[in-house]
Each structure stands twice: as structure tokens, then as C-alpha cells.
Jmol script that loads the backbone (N, CA, C; Angstrom):
load data "model"
ATOM      1  N   MET A   1       0.850  -1.173   0.000  1.00  0.00           N
ATOM      2  CA  MET A   1       0.000   0.000   0.000  1.00  0.00           C
ATOM      3  C   MET A   1       0.898   1.240   0.000  1.00  0.00           C
ATOM      4  N   LYS A   2       0.600   2.176  -0.888  1.00  0.00           N
ATOM      5  CA  LYS A   2       1.385   3.403  -0.980  1.00  0.00           C
ATOM      6  C   LYS A   2       1.118   4.292   0.236  1.00  0.00           C
ATOM      7  N   LYS A   3       2.100   5.161   0.509  1.00  0.00           N
ATOM      8  CA  LYS A   3       1.973   6.078   1.633  1.00  0.00           C
ATOM      9  C   LYS A   3       0.712   6.948   1.487  1.00  0.00           C
ATOM     10  N   GLU A   4       0.447   7.408   0.288  1.00  0.00           N
ATOM     11  CA  GLU A   4      -0.738   8.247   0.039  1.00  0.00           C
ATOM     12  C   GLU A   4      -2.026   7.475   0.342  1.00  0.00           C
ATOM     13  N   ASP A   5      -2.056   6.200  -0.048  1.00  0.00           N
ATOM     14  CA  ASP A   5      -3.226   5.363   0.233  1.00  0.00           C
ATOM     15  C   ASP A   5      -3.429   5.180   1.738  1.00  0.00           C
ATOM     16  N   LYS A   6      -2.322   5.008   2.472  1.00  0.00           N
ATOM     17  CA  LYS A   6      -2.410   4.855   3.928  1.00  0.00           C
ATOM     18  C   LYS A   6      -2.941   6.131   4.574  1.00  0.00           C
ATOM     19  N   GLU A   7      -2.489   7.279   4.080  1.00  0.00           N
ATOM     20  CA  GLU A   7      -2.958   8.557   4.623  1.00  0.00           C
ATOM     21  C   GLU A   7      -4.452   8.741   4.327  1.00  0.00           C
ATOM     22  N   ASN A   8      -4.878   8.378   3.124  1.00  0.00           N
ATOM     23  CA  ASN A   8      -6.291   8.469   2.775  1.00  0.00           C
ATOM     24  C   ASN A   8      -7.136   7.555   3.663  1.00  0.00           C
ATOM     25  N   GLN A   9      -6.645   6.346   3.903  1.00  0.00           N
ATOM     26  CA  GLN A   9      -7.375   5.409   4.754  1.00  0.00           C
ATOM     27  C   GLN A   9      -7.482   5.934   6.179  1.00  0.00           C
ATOM     28  N   LYS A  10      -6.420   6.589   6.663  1.00  0.00           N
ATOM     29  CA  LYS A  10      -6.442   7.166   8.004  1.00  0.00           C
ATOM     30  C   LYS A  10      -7.529   8.241   8.095  1.00  0.00           C
ATOM     31  N   ILE A  11      -7.635   9.076   7.070  1.00  0.00           N
ATOM     32  CA  ILE A  11      -8.660  10.118   7.046  1.00  0.00           C
ATOM     33  C   ILE A  11     -10.049   9.491   7.046  1.00  0.00           C
ATOM     34  N   ILE A  12     -10.228   8.465   6.239  1.00  0.00           N
ATOM     35  CA  ILE A  12     -11.525   7.771   6.177  1.00  0.00           C
ATOM     36  C   ILE A  12     -11.871   7.185   7.540  1.00  0.00           C
ATOM     37  N   ASP A  13     -10.911   6.538   8.181  1.00  0.00           N
ATOM     38  CA  ASP A  13     -11.147   5.931   9.493  1.00  0.00           C
ATOM     39  C   ASP A  13     -11.494   6.965  10.559  1.00  0.00           C
ATOM     40  N   GLU A  14     -10.892   8.161  10.473  1.00  0.00           N
ATOM     41  CA  GLU A  14     -11.175   9.219  11.444  1.00  0.00           C
ATOM     42  C   GLU A  14     -12.608   9.723  11.306  1.00  0.00           C
ATOM     43  N   TYR A  15     -13.182   9.627  10.133  1.00  0.00           N
ATOM     44  CA  TYR A  15     -14.557  10.068   9.912  1.00  0.00           C
ATOM     45  C   TYR A  15     -15.562   8.933  10.059  1.00  0.00           C
ATOM     46  N   ASP A  16     -15.136   7.812  10.588  1.00  0.00           N
ATOM     47  CA  ASP A  16     -16.007   6.648  10.718  1.00  0.00           C
ATOM     48  C   ASP A  16     -17.094   6.835  11.773  1.00  0.00           C
ATOM     49  N   TYR A  17     -17.038   7.942  12.530  1.00  0.00           N
ATOM     50  CA  TYR A  17     -18.105   8.212  13.498  1.00  0.00           C
ATOM     51  C   TYR A  17     -19.441   8.373  12.786  1.00  0.00           C
ATOM     52  N   LEU A  18     -19.409   8.596  11.478  1.00  0.00           N
ATOM     53  CA  LEU A  18     -20.637   8.737  10.704  1.00  0.00           C
ATOM     54  C   LEU A  18     -21.320   7.392  10.480  1.00  0.00           C
ATOM     55  N   SER A  19     -20.699   6.308  10.927  1.00  0.00           N
ATOM     56  CA  SER A  19     -21.278   4.984  10.692  1.00  0.00           C
ATOM     57  C   SER A  19     -22.634   4.812  11.374  1.00  0.00           C
ATOM     58  N   ASN A  20     -22.931   5.630  12.375  1.00  0.00           N
ATOM     59  CA  ASN A  20     -24.225   5.555  13.052  1.00  0.00           C
ATOM     60  C   ASN A  20     -25.184   6.634  12.526  1.00  0.00           C
ATOM     61  N   ALA A  21     -24.838   7.188  11.361  1.00  0.00           N
ATOM     62  CA  ALA A  21     -25.666   8.233  10.762  1.00  0.00           C
ATOM     63  C   ALA A  21     -26.912   7.621  10.118  1.00  0.00           C
ATOM     64  N   ALA A  22     -27.842   8.467   9.741  1.00  0.00           N
ATOM     65  CA  ALA A  22     -29.088   8.007   9.117  1.00  0.00           C
ATOM     66  C   ALA A  22     -28.813   7.181   7.864  1.00  0.00           C
ATOM     67  N   SER A  23     -29.628   6.167   7.678  1.00  0.00           N
ATOM     68  CA  SER A  23     -29.486   5.302   6.512  1.00  0.00           C
ATOM     69  C   SER A  23     -30.819   4.613   6.239  1.00  0.00           C
ATOM     70  N   SER A  24     -30.825   3.758   5.249  1.00  0.00           N
ATOM     71  CA  SER A  24     -32.067   3.039   4.944  1.00  0.00           C
ATOM     72  C   SER A  24     -32.460   2.085   6.068  1.00  0.00           C
ATOM     73  N   GLN A  25     -31.536   1.789   6.964  1.00  0.00           N
ATOM     74  CA  GLN A  25     -31.811   0.899   8.097  1.00  0.00           C
ATOM     75  C   GLN A  25     -32.131   1.681   9.365  1.00  0.00           C
ATOM     76  N   ASP A  26     -32.227   3.000   9.248  1.00  0.00           N
ATOM     77  CA  ASP A  26     -32.441   3.841  10.421  1.00  0.00           C
ATOM     78  C   ASP A  26     -33.857   3.688  10.958  1.00  0.00           C
ATOM     79  N   CYS A  27     -34.031   3.954  12.232  1.00  0.00           N
ATOM     80  CA  CYS A  27     -35.343   3.864  12.883  1.00  0.00           C
ATOM     81  C   CYS A  27     -36.028   5.227  12.853  1.00  0.00           C
ATOM     82  N   THR A  28     -36.261   5.762  11.692  1.00  0.00           N
ATOM     83  CA  THR A  28     -36.919   7.058  11.545  1.00  0.00           C
ATOM     84  C   THR A  28     -38.315   6.989  12.155  1.00  0.00           C
ATOM     85  N   GLY A  29     -38.676   8.012  12.911  1.00  0.00           N
ATOM     86  CA  GLY A  29     -39.993   8.040  13.530  1.00  0.00           C
ATOM     87  C   GLY A  29     -40.102   7.167  14.759  1.00  0.00           C
ATOM     88  N   LEU A  30     -38.983   6.805  15.342  1.00  0.00           N
ATOM     89  CA  LEU A  30     -38.990   5.923  16.516  1.00  0.00           C
ATOM     90  C   LEU A  30     -39.797   6.521  17.662  1.00  0.00           C
ATOM     91  N   ILE A  31     -39.644   7.829  17.881  1.00  0.00           N
ATOM     92  CA  ILE A  31     -40.340   8.479  18.986  1.00  0.00           C
ATOM     93  C   ILE A  31     -41.438   9.355  18.386  1.00  0.00           C
ATOM     94  N   PRO A  32     -42.666   8.847  18.317  1.00  0.00           N
ATOM     95  CA  PRO A  32     -43.754   9.563  17.641  1.00  0.00           C
ATOM     96  C   PRO A  32     -44.275  10.779  18.400  1.00  0.00           C
ATOM     97  N   SER A  33     -44.067  10.828  19.700  1.00  0.00           N
ATOM     98  CA  SER A  33     -44.468  11.986  20.503  1.00  0.00           C
ATOM     99  C   SER A  33     -43.501  12.115  21.667  1.00  0.00           C
ATOM    100  N   GLU A  34     -43.570  13.254  22.340  1.00  0.00           N
ATOM    101  CA  GLU A  34     -42.642  13.500  23.444  1.00  0.00           C
ATOM    102  C   GLU A  34     -42.816  12.462  24.550  1.00  0.00           C
ATOM    103  N   PRO A  35     -41.701  11.851  24.986  1.00  0.00           N
ATOM    104  CA  PRO A  35     -41.782  10.906  26.103  1.00  0.00           C
ATOM    105  C   PRO A  35     -42.299  11.622  27.352  1.00  0.00           C
ATOM    106  N   ILE A  36     -43.106  10.935  28.152  1.00  0.00           N
ATOM    107  CA  ILE A  36     -43.697  11.565  29.332  1.00  0.00           C
ATOM    108  C   ILE A  36     -42.968  11.211  30.624  1.00  0.00           C
ATOM    109  N   SER A  37     -41.959  10.347  30.528  1.00  0.00           N
ATOM    110  CA  SER A  37     -41.202   9.986  31.727  1.00  0.00           C
ATOM    111  C   SER A  37     -39.766   9.646  31.353  1.00  0.00           C
ATOM    112  N   SER A  38     -38.896   9.700  32.350  1.00  0.00           N
ATOM    113  CA  SER A  38     -37.499   9.318  32.142  1.00  0.00           C
ATOM    114  C   SER A  38     -37.393   7.845  31.756  1.00  0.00           C
ATOM    115  N   GLU A  39     -38.271   7.022  32.314  1.00  0.00           N
ATOM    116  CA  GLU A  39     -38.256   5.594  32.000  1.00  0.00           C
ATOM    117  C   GLU A  39     -38.546   5.356  30.517  1.00  0.00           C
ATOM    118  N   GLU A  40     -39.468   6.142  29.967  1.00  0.00           N
ATOM    119  CA  GLU A  40     -39.793   6.003  28.549  1.00  0.00           C
ATOM    120  C   GLU A  40     -38.603   6.395  27.673  1.00  0.00           C
ATOM    121  N   ILE A  41     -37.898   7.458  28.044  1.00  0.00           N
ATOM    122  CA  ILE A  41     -36.695   7.874  27.311  1.00  0.00           C
ATOM    123  C   ILE A  41     -35.647   6.767  27.377  1.00  0.00           C
ATOM    124  N   GLU A  42     -35.441   6.191  28.554  1.00  0.00           N
ATOM    125  CA  GLU A  42     -34.471   5.110  28.721  1.00  0.00           C
ATOM    126  C   GLU A  42     -34.847   3.904  27.865  1.00  0.00           C
ATOM    127  N   ALA A  43     -36.142   3.612  27.766  1.00  0.00           N
ATOM    128  CA  ALA A  43     -36.598   2.478  26.959  1.00  0.00           C
ATOM    129  C   ALA A  43     -36.293   2.725  25.468  1.00  0.00           C
ATOM    130  N   TYR A  44     -36.535   3.950  25.000  1.00  0.00           N
ATOM    131  CA  TYR A  44     -36.203   4.283  23.613  1.00  0.00           C
ATOM    132  C   TYR A  44     -34.697   4.162  23.379  1.00  0.00           C
ATOM    133  N   GLU A  45     -33.892   4.654  24.317  1.00  0.00           N
ATOM    134  CA  GLU A  45     -32.435   4.600  24.183  1.00  0.00           C
ATOM    135  C   GLU A  45     -31.943   3.152  24.183  1.00  0.00           C
ATOM    136  N   GLU A  46     -32.591   2.304  24.960  1.00  0.00           N
ATOM    137  CA  GLU A  46     -32.235   0.889  24.982  1.00  0.00           C
ATOM    138  C   GLU A  46     -32.501   0.230  23.627  1.00  0.00           C
ATOM    139  N   LEU A  47     -33.602   0.627  23.016  1.00  0.00           N
ATOM    140  CA  LEU A  47     -34.004   0.064  21.728  1.00  0.00           C
ATOM    141  C   LEU A  47     -33.118   0.557  20.591  1.00  0.00           C
ATOM    142  N   TYR A  48     -32.852   1.862  20.586  1.00  0.00           N
ATOM    143  CA  TYR A  48     -32.059   2.466  19.510  1.00  0.00           C
ATOM    144  C   TYR A  48     -31.269   3.637  20.083  1.00  0.00           C
ATOM    145  N   HIS A  49     -29.943   3.575  19.999  1.00  0.00           N
ATOM    146  CA  HIS A  49     -29.081   4.606  20.585  1.00  0.00           C
ATOM    147  C   HIS A  49     -29.179   5.898  19.778  1.00  0.00           C
ATOM    148  N   PHE A  50     -29.932   6.864  20.308  1.00  0.00           N
ATOM    149  CA  PHE A  50     -30.121   8.130  19.613  1.00  0.00           C
ATOM    150  C   PHE A  50     -29.422   9.288  20.313  1.00  0.00           C
ATOM    151  N   LEU A  51     -28.943   9.080  21.520  1.00  0.00           N
ATOM    152  CA  LEU A  51     -28.271  10.131  22.266  1.00  0.00           C
ATOM    153  C   LEU A  51     -26.816  10.280  21.800  1.00  0.00           C
ATOM    154  N   PRO A  52     -26.210  11.447  22.036  1.00  0.00           N
ATOM    155  CA  PRO A  52     -24.793  11.629  21.703  1.00  0.00           C
ATOM    156  C   PRO A  52     -23.941  10.638  22.485  1.00  0.00           C
ATOM    157  N   PRO A  53     -22.680  10.419  22.081  1.00  0.00           N
ATOM    158  CA  PRO A  53     -21.830   9.415  22.728  1.00  0.00           C
ATOM    159  C   PRO A  53     -21.784   9.496  24.258  1.00  0.00           C
ATOM    160  N   ASN A  54     -21.743  10.681  24.824  1.00  0.00           N
ATOM    161  CA  ASN A  54     -21.674  10.810  26.286  1.00  0.00           C
ATOM    162  C   ASN A  54     -23.027  11.162  26.898  1.00  0.00           C
ATOM    163  N   GLY A  55     -24.082  11.121  26.102  1.00  0.00           N
ATOM    164  CA  GLY A  55     -25.424  11.456  26.592  1.00  0.00           C
ATOM    165  C   GLY A  55     -25.983  10.355  27.471  1.00  0.00           C
ATOM    166  N   ARG A  56     -26.767  10.760  28.458  1.00  0.00           N
ATOM    167  CA  ARG A  56     -27.365   9.788  29.379  1.00  0.00           C
ATOM    168  C   ARG A  56     -28.860  10.040  29.440  1.00  0.00           C
ATOM    169  N   ALA A  57     -29.631   9.013  29.222  1.00  0.00           N
ATOM    170  CA  ALA A  57     -31.086   9.125  29.204  1.00  0.00           C
ATOM    171  C   ALA A  57     -31.622   9.644  30.536  1.00  0.00           C
ATOM    172  N   GLU A  58     -31.028   9.222  31.636  1.00  0.00           N
ATOM    173  CA  GLU A  58     -31.549   9.640  32.939  1.00  0.00           C
ATOM    174  C   GLU A  58     -31.329  11.125  33.226  1.00  0.00           C
ATOM    175  N   SER A  59     -30.468  11.796  32.436  1.00  0.00           N
ATOM    176  CA  SER A  59     -30.242  13.227  32.647  1.00  0.00           C
ATOM    177  C   SER A  59     -31.275  14.091  31.912  1.00  0.00           C
ATOM    178  N   ILE A  60     -32.127  13.487  31.093  1.00  0.00           N
ATOM    179  CA  ILE A  60     -33.154  14.219  30.353  1.00  0.00           C
ATOM    180  C   ILE A  60     -34.418  14.303  31.201  1.00  0.00           C
ATOM    181  N   LYS A  61     -34.924  15.506  31.337  1.00  0.00           N
ATOM    182  CA  LYS A  61     -36.153  15.715  32.103  1.00  0.00           C
ATOM    183  C   LYS A  61     -37.293  15.985  31.122  1.00  0.00           C
ATOM    184  N   PRO A  62     -38.219  15.042  30.947  1.00  0.00           N
ATOM    185  CA  PRO A  62     -39.327  15.217  30.002  1.00  0.00           C
ATOM    186  C   PRO A  62     -40.129  16.483  30.297  1.00  0.00           C
ATOM    187  N   GLY A  63     -40.472  17.210  29.240  1.00  0.00           N
ATOM    188  CA  GLY A  63     -41.321  18.387  29.357  1.00  0.00           C
ATOM    189  C   GLY A  63     -40.610  19.665  29.743  1.00  0.00           C
ATOM    190  N   GLU A  64     -39.308  19.642  30.028  1.00  0.00           N
ATOM    191  CA  GLU A  64     -38.594  20.846  30.450  1.00  0.00           C
ATOM    192  C   GLU A  64     -38.536  21.917  29.372  1.00  0.00           C
ATOM    193  N   HIS A  65     -38.495  21.531  28.114  1.00  0.00           N
ATOM    194  CA  HIS A  65     -38.334  22.530  27.056  1.00  0.00           C
ATOM    195  C   HIS A  65     -39.611  23.328  26.791  1.00  0.00           C
ATOM    196  N   HIS A  66     -40.710  23.002  27.440  1.00  0.00           N
ATOM    197  CA  HIS A  66     -41.966  23.713  27.239  1.00  0.00           C
ATOM    198  C   HIS A  66     -42.132  24.906  28.173  1.00  0.00           C
ATOM    199  N   LYS A  67     -41.216  25.092  29.112  1.00  0.00           N
ATOM    200  CA  LYS A  67     -41.347  26.173  30.105  1.00  0.00           C
ATOM    201  C   LYS A  67     -41.058  27.525  29.518  1.00  0.00           C
TER     202      LYS A  67
END
end "model"
wireframe off; spacefill off
backbone 0.3
color backbone group
């Protein structure tokens, strides 16, 4: 493998965080309405990881954004 090819592969690997991006296999519409409890948010997160890498379902307080 040429040095240029190795450098290109390194760049591709660094952008691999996009592997969890939307695709034809994505669970679009998973949450049809606002969750009413922390337990419901945790259940959705258990089913499909939608939170950021360091996000925690228990830190989300349902209904807070309506104040």
C-alpha cells in the first residue's frame, strides 16, 4: 500500500463516526411523541441509541423545554 493510500485510509477511518448516521436501516420516527417519563426515554435509548456518545437518558427531564 502506498503512503498516500495509507494517509487516505487514516482520514476515512477518522470520519467513521458517521457509521451511526441516518441510513435506509435507520429507525426514523422511533419516537412519535414526546416521552412523558425518564423511563420512557431510557426504553427508547435501549431500543435504539439516539443520544450523543456521552449522553445519558436519565439526565433528560421530560417536558422541560416547554417552560
